[in-house]
VOZADREN-316071 format. One line per field, with one value per residue: x negated, y negated, z of N, C-alpha, C in turn. Coordinates in nm, 3 decimals, always signed. Atoms other than C-alpha are relative to their C-alpha. Example, Ala and Ser with C-alpha at 12.3 -4.5 7.8 and 13.67 -1.06 7.14 Angstrom:
2
n_X -0.089 +0.082
n_Y +0.119 +0.119
n_Z +0.000 -0.006
ca_X -1.230 -1.367
ca_Y +0.450 +0.106
ca_Z +0.780 +0.714
c_X -0.090 +0.077
c_Y -0.120 -0.109
c_Z +0.000 +0.073
END
This chain:
247
n_X -0.146 -0.056 +0.011 -0.103 -0.130 -0.005 -0.019 -0.140 -0.085 +0.009 -0.069 -0.145 -0.040 +0.000 -0.113 -0.122 -0.002 -0.029 -0.142 -0.081 +0.011 -0.080 -0.141 -0.034 -0.015 -0.125 -0.110 -0.008 -0.062 -0.142 -0.066 -0.012 -0.104 -0.122 -0.031 +0.035 +0.000 +0.122 +0.111 -0.004 +0.046 +0.146 +0.060 -0.009 +0.104 +0.126 -0.001 +0.019 +0.144 +0.060 +0.038 -0.098 +0.050 -0.104 -0.041 -0.096 -0.126 -0.054 -0.057 -0.120 -0.104 -0.049 -0.090 -0.125 -0.068 -0.065 -0.110 -0.092 +0.002 +0.057 +0.066 +0.128 +0.087 +0.047 +0.091 +0.129 +0.066 +0.051 +0.117 +0.108 +0.046 +0.067 +0.136 +0.067 -0.084 +0.021 -0.057 -0.105 -0.098 -0.090 -0.080 -0.097 -0.100 -0.079 -0.098 -0.103 -0.091 -0.073 -0.114 -0.109 -0.049 -0.121 +0.033 +0.094 +0.022 +0.081 +0.125 +0.021 +0.107 +0.127 +0.086 +0.081 +0.129 -0.021 -0.016 +0.133 +0.081 -0.055 +0.036 +0.141 +0.008 -0.055 +0.087 +0.058 -0.052 +0.080 +0.124 +0.094 +0.051 +0.096 +0.120 +0.072 +0.064 +0.115 +0.101 +0.064 +0.083 +0.124 +0.077 +0.053 +0.110 +0.113 +0.055 +0.056 +0.128 +0.091 +0.034 +0.091 +0.130 +0.059 +0.105 -0.010 -0.098 -0.114 -0.081 -0.052 -0.109 -0.111 -0.054 -0.080 -0.122 -0.091 -0.044 -0.107 -0.118 -0.049 -0.061 -0.129 -0.092 -0.033 -0.095 -0.127 -0.067 -0.037 -0.114 -0.118 -0.033 -0.058 -0.132 -0.088 -0.031 -0.085 -0.128 -0.070 -0.129 -0.053 -0.115 -0.068 -0.102 -0.125 -0.011 -0.140 -0.078 -0.036 +0.011 -0.048 +0.100 -0.069 +0.050 +0.076 +0.034 -0.109 -0.102 -0.121 +0.020 -0.065 +0.061 +0.039 -0.008 +0.032 +0.110 -0.004 +0.127 +0.111 +0.029 +0.123 -0.023 +0.112 -0.030 +0.038 -0.002 -0.063 -0.066 -0.067 -0.017 -0.037 +0.109 -0.035 +0.055 -0.013 -0.006 +0.078 -0.072 +0.005 -0.103 +0.052 -0.101 +0.046 -0.045 +0.046 +0.135 -0.005 -0.041 +0.111 +0.130 +0.109 +0.088
n_Y -0.016 +0.113 +0.120 -0.012 +0.026 +0.143 +0.070 -0.023 +0.079 +0.141 +0.014 -0.009 +0.123 +0.108 -0.022 +0.035 +0.147 +0.056 -0.028 +0.086 +0.137 +0.005 -0.005 +0.128 +0.099 -0.031 +0.037 +0.146 +0.040 -0.038 +0.094 +0.128 -0.019 -0.027 -0.143 -0.027 -0.145 -0.051 +0.043 -0.083 -0.134 +0.006 +0.016 -0.130 -0.083 +0.038 -0.060 -0.145 -0.026 +0.021 +0.140 +0.080 +0.132 +0.097 +0.062 -0.090 +0.010 +0.134 +0.003 -0.085 +0.076 +0.103 -0.067 -0.031 +0.127 +0.039 -0.094 +0.021 -0.115 +0.075 -0.085 -0.045 +0.118 +0.025 -0.108 +0.014 +0.120 -0.034 -0.085 +0.088 +0.079 -0.091 -0.019 +0.131 +0.090 +0.141 +0.024 +0.101 -0.018 -0.108 +0.051 +0.095 -0.075 -0.077 +0.093 +0.026 -0.114 -0.011 +0.092 -0.073 -0.107 +0.027 +0.010 +0.104 -0.036 +0.091 -0.054 +0.015 +0.098 -0.051 +0.102 +0.067 -0.066 -0.118 +0.050 +0.041 -0.121 -0.071 +0.073 -0.028 -0.142 -0.021 +0.056 -0.114 -0.131 -0.069 -0.051 +0.109 +0.043 -0.101 +0.008 +0.123 -0.027 -0.089 +0.080 +0.089 -0.085 -0.028 +0.125 +0.016 -0.096 +0.047 +0.121 -0.032 -0.067 +0.108 +0.071 -0.081 -0.022 +0.124 +0.059 +0.146 +0.044 +0.065 -0.104 -0.082 +0.077 +0.003 -0.136 -0.029 +0.082 -0.051 -0.134 +0.016 +0.046 -0.118 -0.090 +0.060 -0.017 -0.143 -0.027 +0.063 -0.066 -0.135 +0.016 +0.026 -0.128 -0.086 +0.056 -0.025 -0.144 -0.036 +0.071 -0.026 -0.068 -0.069 +0.077 -0.056 +0.084 -0.068 -0.008 -0.016 +0.124 +0.026 -0.119 +0.016 -0.032 -0.080 +0.007 -0.123 -0.067 -0.089 +0.068 +0.010 +0.099 +0.131 +0.100 +0.121 +0.113 -0.039 +0.072 -0.001 -0.028 +0.095 +0.038 -0.057 -0.060 -0.070 -0.141 -0.035 -0.145 -0.086 -0.118 -0.071 +0.084 +0.134 +0.090 +0.103 +0.125 +0.123 +0.117 +0.115 +0.068 -0.085 -0.103 -0.134 -0.099 -0.112 +0.000 -0.117 +0.022 +0.017 +0.137 +0.093 -0.039 +0.060 +0.093
n_Z -0.005 -0.075 +0.084 +0.103 -0.064 -0.032 +0.127 +0.040 -0.090 +0.041 +0.128 -0.022 -0.069 +0.101 +0.089 -0.075 -0.013 +0.132 +0.028 -0.086 +0.052 +0.123 -0.038 -0.066 +0.106 +0.070 -0.090 -0.001 +0.128 -0.008 -0.092 +0.071 +0.101 -0.078 +0.003 -0.139 -0.025 +0.062 -0.086 -0.121 +0.037 +0.017 -0.133 -0.065 +0.061 -0.065 -0.133 +0.013 +0.013 -0.131 -0.014 -0.075 -0.036 -0.031 +0.127 +0.065 -0.075 +0.024 +0.135 -0.003 -0.071 +0.093 +0.095 -0.070 -0.026 +0.126 +0.024 -0.113 -0.090 -0.112 -0.099 +0.054 +0.007 -0.136 -0.037 +0.067 -0.052 -0.133 +0.021 +0.046 -0.114 -0.093 +0.050 +0.003 -0.081 +0.035 +0.133 -0.014 +0.107 -0.042 -0.111 +0.053 +0.078 -0.095 -0.057 +0.102 +0.012 -0.127 +0.007 +0.065 -0.085 -0.079 -0.142 -0.043 -0.140 -0.081 -0.051 -0.144 -0.021 -0.051 -0.060 +0.101 +0.017 +0.084 +0.137 +0.046 +0.020 +0.116 +0.122 +0.024 +0.036 +0.134 +0.104 +0.071 -0.041 -0.102 +0.062 +0.023 -0.132 -0.044 +0.085 -0.037 -0.128 +0.022 +0.070 -0.099 -0.086 +0.074 +0.002 -0.136 -0.018 +0.078 -0.062 -0.131 +0.029 +0.039 -0.124 -0.081 +0.062 +0.051 -0.085 +0.015 -0.101 +0.065 +0.062 -0.108 -0.060 +0.095 +0.012 -0.121 +0.002 +0.103 -0.039 -0.099 +0.075 +0.073 -0.098 -0.040 +0.112 +0.006 -0.109 +0.033 +0.113 -0.041 -0.092 +0.083 +0.065 -0.104 -0.033 +0.115 +0.003 -0.113 +0.005 +0.126 -0.014 +0.117 +0.045 +0.118 +0.064 +0.028 +0.145 +0.040 +0.006 -0.139 -0.085 -0.136 -0.102 -0.100 -0.138 -0.023 +0.127 +0.040 +0.080 -0.083 -0.107 +0.017 +0.088 -0.073 +0.094 +0.137 +0.063 +0.145 +0.068 -0.009 -0.138 -0.055 -0.132 -0.064 -0.028 -0.136 -0.026 +0.100 -0.059 +0.109 +0.119 -0.047 -0.038 -0.098 +0.052 -0.078 +0.087 -0.047 -0.108 -0.118 -0.001 +0.023 +0.037 +0.083 +0.139 +0.073 +0.054 +0.145 +0.032 -0.017 +0.056 -0.077 +0.075
ca_X -2.943 -2.882 -3.008 -2.770 -2.475 -2.562 -2.582 -2.244 -2.095 -2.222 -2.092 -1.748 -1.735 -1.825 -1.561 -1.294 -1.391 -1.384 -1.045 -0.904 -1.033 -0.874 -0.543 -0.553 -0.603 -0.316 -0.094 -0.178 -0.082 +0.245 +0.325 +0.259 +0.493 +0.757 +0.742 +0.753 +0.840 +0.551 +0.315 +0.431 +0.371 +0.015 -0.057 +0.065 -0.168 -0.454 -0.352 -0.347 -0.721 -0.779 -0.825 -0.645 -0.682 -0.489 -0.481 -0.302 -0.041 -0.001 +0.060 +0.302 +0.491 +0.514 +0.668 +0.924 +0.999 +1.074 +1.295 +1.473 +1.384 +1.333 +1.245 +0.971 +0.840 +0.818 +0.651 +0.380 +0.315 +0.275 +0.033 -0.169 -0.186 -0.280 -0.586 -0.663 -0.508 -0.649 -0.461 -0.261 -0.093 +0.049 +0.166 +0.336 +0.507 +0.615 +0.782 +0.964 +1.104 +1.201 +1.428 +1.635 +1.684 +2.009 +1.853 +1.685 +1.538 +1.405 +1.054 +0.980 +0.776 +0.407 +0.162 -0.055 -0.375 -0.227 -0.125 -0.479 -0.648 -0.413 -0.487 -0.863 -0.820 -0.621 -0.901 -1.042 -0.940 -1.063 -1.318 -1.470 -1.495 -1.669 -1.906 -1.992 -2.065 -2.296 -2.474 -2.539 -2.669 -2.922 -3.026 -3.066 -3.285 -3.505 -3.547 -3.612 -3.881 -4.034 -4.022 -4.201 -4.480 -4.531 -4.848 -4.755 -4.576 -4.355 -4.239 -4.192 -3.970 -3.757 -3.722 -3.599 -3.350 -3.204 -3.194 -2.980 -2.747 -2.720 -2.647 -2.373 -2.217 -2.237 -2.059 -1.792 -1.720 -1.724 -1.490 -1.251 -1.272 -1.198 -0.911 -0.766 -0.785 -0.617 -0.341 -0.255 +0.102 +0.262 +0.500 +0.749 +1.002 +1.368 +1.416 +1.791 +2.046 +2.176 +2.138 +2.314 +2.078 +2.174 +2.141 +1.989 +1.831 +2.162 +2.420 +2.688 +2.538 +2.670 +2.606 +2.412 +2.381 +2.320 +2.006 +1.960 +1.686 +1.346 +1.357 +1.020 +1.022 +0.774 +0.764 +0.765 +0.833 +0.923 +1.171 +1.280 +1.426 +1.465 +1.242 +1.261 +1.214 +1.164 +1.254 +1.072 +1.348 +1.288 +1.589 +1.529 +1.716 +1.693 +1.717 +1.690 +1.327 +1.428 +1.551 +1.209 +0.862 +0.546 +0.330
ca_Y +3.582 +3.309 +3.046 +3.177 +3.172 +2.818 +2.706 +2.865 +2.695 +2.354 +2.410 +2.513 +2.213 +1.979 +2.136 +2.100 +1.735 +1.666 +1.835 +1.640 +1.312 +1.389 +1.480 +1.162 +0.949 +1.127 +1.075 +0.705 +0.673 +0.859 +0.627 +0.317 +0.461 +0.514 +0.891 +0.945 +1.316 +1.386 +1.184 +1.377 +1.707 +1.599 +1.484 +1.821 +1.990 +1.793 +1.911 +2.270 +2.236 +2.158 +1.785 +1.572 +1.199 +0.902 +0.763 +1.071 +1.057 +0.682 +0.728 +1.016 +0.797 +0.520 +0.768 +0.883 +0.520 +0.446 +0.756 +0.637 +0.959 +0.775 +1.063 +1.193 +0.841 +0.787 +1.126 +1.057 +0.700 +0.837 +1.103 +0.835 +0.624 +0.927 +0.980 +0.608 +0.409 +0.083 +0.115 -0.209 -0.134 +0.193 +0.020 -0.257 -0.016 +0.202 -0.101 -0.167 +0.185 +0.176 -0.119 +0.125 +0.369 +0.396 +0.444 +0.138 +0.264 +0.045 +0.089 +0.158 -0.143 -0.071 -0.254 -0.505 -0.307 +0.006 -0.195 -0.338 +0.002 +0.157 -0.119 -0.063 +0.316 +0.288 +0.104 +0.447 +0.812 +1.051 +1.204 +0.868 +0.762 +1.091 +1.061 +0.704 +0.819 +1.098 +0.855 +0.608 +0.897 +0.988 +0.623 +0.609 +0.922 +0.783 +0.445 +0.602 +0.827 +0.516 +0.345 +0.634 +0.675 +0.316 +0.149 -0.202 -0.386 -0.596 -0.292 -0.097 -0.371 -0.398 -0.020 +0.003 -0.284 -0.147 +0.207 +0.087 -0.095 +0.223 +0.429 +0.185 +0.197 +0.578 +0.589 +0.348 +0.522 +0.872 +0.750 +0.618 +0.953 +1.138 +0.902 +0.937 +1.316 +1.331 +1.084 +1.215 +1.335 +1.587 +1.374 +1.462 +1.307 +1.404 +1.524 +1.598 +1.330 +1.360 +1.599 +1.643 +1.634 +1.895 +1.911 +2.261 +2.488 +2.633 +2.546 +2.591 +2.328 +1.974 +1.711 +1.423 +1.193 +1.197 +1.100 +1.021 +1.089 +0.926 +0.889 +0.943 +1.172 +1.315 +1.694 +1.808 +2.181 +2.462 +2.737 +2.996 +2.792 +2.475 +2.175 +1.959 +1.597 +1.257 +0.927 +0.596 +0.467 +0.756 +0.973 +1.351 +1.638 +1.947 +1.973 +2.265 +2.305 +2.324 +1.965 +1.817 +1.819 +1.756 +1.463
ca_Z -0.506 -0.248 -0.491 -0.759 -0.519 -0.409 -0.773 -0.851 -0.546 -0.659 -1.012 -0.889 -0.655 -0.943 -1.166 -0.896 -0.839 -1.213 -1.250 -0.956 -1.103 -1.440 -1.280 -1.070 -1.380 -1.558 -1.253 -1.247 -1.614 -1.553 -1.261 -1.472 -1.736 -1.465 -1.507 -1.132 -1.129 -1.366 -1.144 -0.837 -1.013 -1.098 -0.741 -0.615 -0.863 -0.708 -0.362 -0.487 -0.558 -0.190 -0.241 +0.020 +0.076 +0.207 -0.149 -0.283 -0.004 -0.059 -0.432 -0.371 -0.125 -0.385 -0.630 -0.374 -0.288 -0.655 -0.668 -0.349 -0.167 +0.160 +0.392 +0.164 +0.114 +0.490 +0.540 +0.284 +0.400 +0.753 +0.626 +0.448 +0.764 +0.972 +0.750 +0.727 +1.016 +0.876 +0.544 +0.542 +0.208 +0.342 +0.660 +0.463 +0.222 +0.513 +0.667 +0.337 +0.315 +0.684 +0.603 +0.395 +0.681 +0.875 +1.220 +1.370 +1.697 +1.974 +2.109 +2.476 +2.598 +2.661 +2.889 +2.701 +2.765 +2.606 +2.300 +2.277 +2.316 +2.060 +1.809 +1.851 +1.834 +1.511 +1.333 +1.241 +1.255 +1.525 +1.286 +1.201 +1.567 +1.647 +1.349 +1.447 +1.803 +1.685 +1.449 +1.734 +1.947 +1.676 +1.649 +2.028 +2.025 +1.748 +1.918 +2.258 +2.111 +1.953 +2.294 +2.463 +2.208 +2.095 +2.226 +2.116 +2.397 +2.164 +1.967 +2.288 +2.431 +2.115 +2.084 +2.443 +2.401 +2.077 +2.215 +2.507 +2.266 +2.056 +2.366 +2.470 +2.123 +2.125 +2.460 +2.336 +2.005 +2.157 +2.432 +2.166 +1.983 +2.308 +2.392 +2.041 +2.062 +2.404 +2.320 +1.975 +1.939 +1.711 +1.510 +1.239 +1.003 +0.982 +0.624 +0.620 +0.533 +0.888 +1.179 +1.511 +1.807 +2.064 +2.442 +2.419 +2.153 +2.041 +1.777 +2.046 +2.277 +2.317 +2.048 +2.203 +1.902 +1.528 +1.337 +0.971 +0.716 +0.753 +1.131 +1.297 +1.600 +1.848 +1.874 +2.236 +2.214 +1.976 +2.068 +1.812 +1.524 +1.729 +1.798 +2.108 +2.007 +2.165 +1.999 +2.025 +2.256 +2.497 +2.410 +2.405 +2.242 +2.023 +1.645 +1.405 +1.293 +0.927 +0.949 +1.024 +0.869 +1.068 +0.955
c_X +0.065 -0.004 +0.108 +0.138 +0.017 +0.026 +0.144 +0.096 +0.001 +0.075 +0.151 +0.053 +0.007 +0.119 +0.131 +0.013 +0.035 +0.146 +0.091 -0.001 +0.084 +0.149 +0.045 +0.021 +0.130 +0.121 +0.019 +0.067 +0.150 +0.076 +0.023 +0.110 +0.136 +0.048 -0.038 -0.003 -0.126 -0.122 -0.005 -0.052 -0.152 -0.069 +0.005 -0.100 -0.137 -0.009 -0.023 -0.146 -0.072 -0.046 +0.112 -0.063 +0.117 +0.053 +0.103 +0.136 +0.067 +0.069 +0.125 +0.116 +0.059 +0.096 +0.134 +0.079 +0.075 +0.120 +0.106 +0.018 -0.071 -0.077 -0.137 -0.097 -0.059 -0.105 -0.138 -0.073 -0.062 -0.124 -0.120 -0.059 -0.071 -0.145 -0.079 +0.086 -0.013 +0.060 +0.119 +0.108 +0.101 +0.090 +0.109 +0.111 +0.088 +0.107 +0.113 +0.100 +0.080 +0.120 +0.121 +0.068 +0.121 -0.036 -0.106 -0.021 -0.086 -0.127 -0.006 -0.116 -0.125 -0.078 -0.095 -0.132 +0.013 +0.017 -0.136 -0.087 +0.048 -0.039 -0.147 -0.018 +0.042 -0.083 -0.063 +0.065 -0.091 -0.134 -0.103 -0.057 -0.106 -0.129 -0.083 -0.074 -0.124 -0.113 -0.074 -0.086 -0.133 -0.089 -0.065 -0.122 -0.125 -0.067 -0.066 -0.133 -0.105 -0.045 -0.104 -0.141 -0.066 -0.102 -0.002 +0.114 +0.124 +0.093 +0.067 +0.123 +0.123 +0.065 +0.088 +0.133 +0.101 +0.049 +0.113 +0.129 +0.063 +0.069 +0.136 +0.104 +0.042 +0.103 +0.137 +0.074 +0.041 +0.117 +0.129 +0.044 +0.069 +0.140 +0.101 +0.045 +0.100 +0.137 +0.075 +0.126 +0.031 +0.128 +0.056 +0.101 +0.124 +0.026 +0.143 +0.070 +0.047 -0.006 +0.052 -0.108 +0.073 -0.063 -0.085 -0.026 +0.102 +0.103 +0.130 -0.011 +0.062 -0.077 -0.030 +0.014 -0.037 -0.113 +0.010 -0.140 -0.102 -0.037 -0.125 +0.025 -0.130 +0.043 -0.052 -0.017 +0.067 +0.060 +0.084 +0.009 +0.036 -0.124 +0.053 -0.069 +0.019 -0.006 -0.080 +0.069 +0.010 +0.102 -0.059 +0.114 -0.062 +0.060 -0.052 -0.133 -0.001 +0.030 -0.116 -0.126 -0.109 -0.087 -0.140
c_Y -0.119 -0.128 +0.000 -0.031 -0.148 -0.082 +0.014 -0.081 -0.147 -0.024 +0.003 -0.124 -0.117 +0.012 -0.038 -0.150 -0.066 +0.021 -0.090 -0.144 -0.017 +0.000 -0.131 -0.109 +0.021 -0.041 -0.151 -0.053 +0.030 -0.096 -0.134 +0.006 +0.035 +0.145 +0.057 +0.149 +0.064 -0.036 +0.084 +0.140 +0.003 -0.017 +0.132 +0.099 -0.031 +0.064 +0.150 +0.038 -0.019 -0.141 -0.078 -0.134 -0.092 -0.064 +0.085 -0.009 -0.136 -0.007 +0.088 -0.074 -0.108 +0.060 +0.029 -0.127 -0.047 +0.089 -0.007 +0.127 -0.046 +0.087 +0.044 -0.116 -0.030 +0.104 -0.020 -0.128 +0.029 +0.089 -0.083 -0.080 +0.087 +0.023 -0.130 -0.102 -0.147 -0.037 -0.095 +0.013 +0.108 -0.046 -0.095 +0.072 +0.087 -0.088 -0.028 +0.115 +0.019 -0.094 +0.066 +0.100 -0.043 -0.027 -0.107 +0.018 -0.103 +0.070 -0.020 -0.096 +0.065 -0.113 -0.057 +0.072 +0.127 -0.039 -0.037 +0.122 +0.076 -0.069 +0.022 +0.144 +0.024 -0.065 +0.111 +0.129 +0.062 +0.045 -0.111 -0.055 +0.096 -0.006 -0.123 +0.020 +0.086 -0.076 -0.091 +0.080 +0.032 -0.124 -0.024 +0.091 -0.047 -0.120 +0.031 +0.073 -0.104 -0.079 +0.077 +0.003 -0.127 -0.056 -0.152 -0.050 -0.060 +0.102 +0.088 -0.067 -0.001 +0.137 +0.035 -0.076 +0.056 +0.142 -0.007 -0.049 +0.118 +0.098 -0.052 +0.017 +0.146 +0.035 -0.057 +0.076 +0.144 -0.003 -0.025 +0.127 +0.093 -0.047 +0.026 +0.145 +0.036 -0.069 +0.025 +0.083 +0.076 -0.072 +0.059 -0.101 +0.086 -0.005 +0.015 -0.136 -0.041 +0.131 -0.033 +0.044 +0.062 -0.015 +0.121 +0.067 +0.105 -0.080 -0.019 -0.107 -0.135 -0.089 -0.126 -0.125 +0.052 -0.087 +0.015 +0.011 -0.111 -0.041 +0.073 +0.047 +0.060 +0.142 +0.035 +0.150 +0.073 +0.122 +0.067 -0.090 -0.143 -0.078 -0.103 -0.129 -0.115 -0.118 -0.115 -0.077 +0.087 +0.111 +0.134 +0.094 +0.109 -0.010 +0.127 -0.030 -0.024 -0.145 -0.098 +0.053 -0.077 -0.086 +0.061
c_Z +0.071 -0.083 -0.109 +0.057 +0.031 -0.126 -0.049 +0.085 -0.041 -0.130 +0.017 +0.070 -0.097 -0.093 +0.066 +0.012 -0.133 -0.037 +0.079 -0.051 -0.127 +0.030 +0.063 -0.104 -0.078 +0.084 +0.004 -0.126 +0.003 +0.090 -0.070 -0.106 +0.062 -0.010 +0.138 +0.033 -0.057 +0.086 +0.127 -0.026 -0.012 +0.135 +0.078 -0.058 +0.061 +0.137 -0.005 -0.018 +0.133 +0.024 +0.069 +0.035 +0.029 -0.129 -0.072 +0.071 -0.024 -0.136 -0.010 +0.066 -0.089 -0.103 +0.065 +0.031 -0.125 -0.030 +0.110 +0.084 +0.127 +0.099 -0.048 -0.014 +0.137 +0.040 -0.061 +0.038 +0.136 -0.012 -0.046 +0.116 +0.102 -0.041 +0.000 +0.074 -0.037 -0.136 +0.011 -0.107 +0.038 +0.113 -0.049 -0.077 +0.089 +0.064 -0.100 -0.009 +0.129 +0.004 -0.064 +0.094 +0.082 +0.146 +0.023 +0.150 +0.070 +0.046 +0.152 +0.022 +0.060 +0.066 -0.106 -0.025 -0.085 -0.147 -0.059 -0.031 -0.124 -0.131 -0.035 -0.048 -0.144 -0.111 -0.084 +0.050 +0.105 -0.057 -0.018 +0.130 +0.049 -0.081 +0.034 +0.132 -0.014 -0.070 +0.098 +0.097 -0.068 -0.003 +0.136 +0.021 -0.073 +0.063 +0.133 -0.016 -0.039 +0.123 +0.080 -0.060 -0.054 +0.100 -0.008 +0.089 -0.065 -0.065 +0.105 +0.063 -0.091 -0.015 +0.119 -0.003 -0.100 +0.031 +0.101 -0.066 -0.075 +0.094 +0.045 -0.109 -0.017 +0.106 -0.032 -0.109 +0.036 +0.099 -0.077 -0.073 +0.098 +0.037 -0.112 -0.003 +0.109 -0.002 -0.130 +0.026 -0.128 -0.040 -0.129 -0.053 -0.024 -0.150 -0.050 -0.004 +0.138 +0.077 +0.139 +0.098 +0.119 +0.138 +0.035 -0.134 -0.042 -0.079 +0.077 +0.108 -0.039 -0.096 +0.082 -0.086 -0.138 -0.052 -0.151 -0.059 +0.021 +0.141 +0.049 +0.142 +0.053 +0.034 +0.138 +0.020 -0.115 +0.071 -0.107 -0.123 +0.036 +0.042 +0.099 -0.040 +0.100 -0.096 +0.060 +0.111 +0.125 +0.004 -0.044 -0.037 -0.085 -0.140 -0.067 -0.069 -0.150 -0.040 +0.004 -0.068 +0.073 -0.090 -0.012
END
């Protein structure tokens, strides 16, 4: 029975993968033919099968960019970059669509070491840093076992040296995974054309300022139907939760 269930699972997984590949090819053809709504519909069909990737988000963002739906383009480029921080095409296209946005927010200056650490951290996602760390740990264990049981001095010396290198790399990559996990922020994109940012989670509270579609914000807190946000320039306020979508 278990073997039959396992076989059925493999068959269903293969069918889903094949269907997703076919839909992806159809979506690519639709995009080339400038049928952007059709391409978007096909990419959403892929997502409905449980298939998510930075490439799908990137292609969806390109469709929204062509349709001049800036907020949705920004959201999907950001999702692509979140899955693959090293995606230079997504970063470049995100910069292009940001040039269309109304709000041009300043960045709070960061110390040089934080900028350097962030740039290293963003080379890979948290999952990949963690997987790399676990892989180096396995390599360390294998080499250290070889060091213990080897009777040849030259092999023993090399096994020990490489095991220490593997242990150092494991410590480095796992530290980067831990740092990435602890410094990750819940971020969102403003999806409405414009929204008034309030001083408190109430429609009766004072208007602090106004934001426009596509602006990236950090989510600090949720209260009823309101979201407390922080901007890249350090300003804080409240906005209705319906106006934003988490990356």
